[in-house]
Wavefront OBJ file of the C-alpha trace (Angstrom):
o trace
v 17.025 117.769 149.439
v 18.458 115.035 147.064
v 20.588 116.089 144.066
v 18.749 115.932 140.612
v 21.640 114.722 139.036
v 22.628 112.016 141.208
v 18.893 110.422 141.574
v 17.984 110.393 137.925
v 15.246 112.982 138.174
v 17.234 115.660 135.705
v 15.768 113.518 133.046
v 12.399 115.021 133.917
v 13.535 118.564 134.193
v 15.006 118.195 130.751
v 11.944 116.466 129.353
v 9.858 119.336 131.008
v 11.932 122.032 129.362
v 12.033 120.251 125.875
v 8.233 120.097 125.754
v 7.736 123.925 126.715
v 9.990 124.883 123.999
v 8.344 122.544 121.791
v 4.926 124.065 122.661
v 6.137 127.397 122.301
v 7.460 126.371 118.549
v 4.313 124.969 117.515
v 2.488 128.110 118.708
v 4.889 130.117 117.053
v 4.491 128.128 113.657
v 0.536 128.299 113.832
v 0.406 131.891 114.319
v 2.321 132.540 111.166
v 0.571 130.189 109.225
v -3.144 130.578 109.962
v -2.741 134.637 110.653
v -3.450 136.116 107.319
v -2.334 139.884 107.189
v -4.057 141.850 104.964
v -2.306 144.426 102.768
v -2.741 147.564 103.977
v -2.995 150.826 101.386
v -0.713 153.484 102.292
v -2.783 156.761 103.181
v -1.750 159.715 101.462
v -2.608 163.176 103.043
v -3.192 166.548 101.538
v -0.145 168.599 102.368
v -1.025 171.668 100.328
v -2.100 174.485 102.309
v -5.205 176.471 101.648
v -4.234 180.261 102.279
v -7.713 181.604 102.133
v -8.588 179.519 105.315
v -5.424 180.367 106.956
v -6.131 184.075 106.442
v -9.730 184.081 107.746
v -8.732 182.268 110.923
v -5.986 184.874 111.703
v -8.468 187.505 111.195
v -10.894 185.829 113.520
v -8.032 185.325 116.154
v -7.197 189.240 116.084
v -10.980 190.315 116.359
v -12.286 188.192 118.696
v -10.172 188.526 122.454
v -10.207 184.764 124.143
v -10.492 186.350 127.416
v -11.967 189.309 129.066
v -9.997 191.528 131.719
v -11.731 192.734 134.623
v -12.006 196.502 135.006
v -10.879 196.416 138.532
v -7.861 194.565 140.042
v -8.025 193.184 143.523
l 1 2 3 4 5 6 7 8 9 10 11 12 13 14 15 16 17 18 19 20 21 22 23 24 25 26 27 28 29 30 31 32 33 34 35 36 37 38 39 40 41 42 43 44 45 46 47 48 49 50 51 52 53 54 55 56 57 58 59 60 61 62 63 64 65 66 67 68 69 70 71 72 73 74
């Protein structure tokens, strides 16, 4: 295997590296220029707790058990 520094092939490697970097920079510039970002409105959520709904759900949980126990234990 030849040493690329002595045989002159180092120019090809540098040219390849520079061309890849230039292509990456061009894609970055193109993506920032042509990508229109729409302004997104801030969403506001209702943070007030409705007490009547909260009391009704507590009553339902107490009155209706989720599981039914067996009469016999095995």
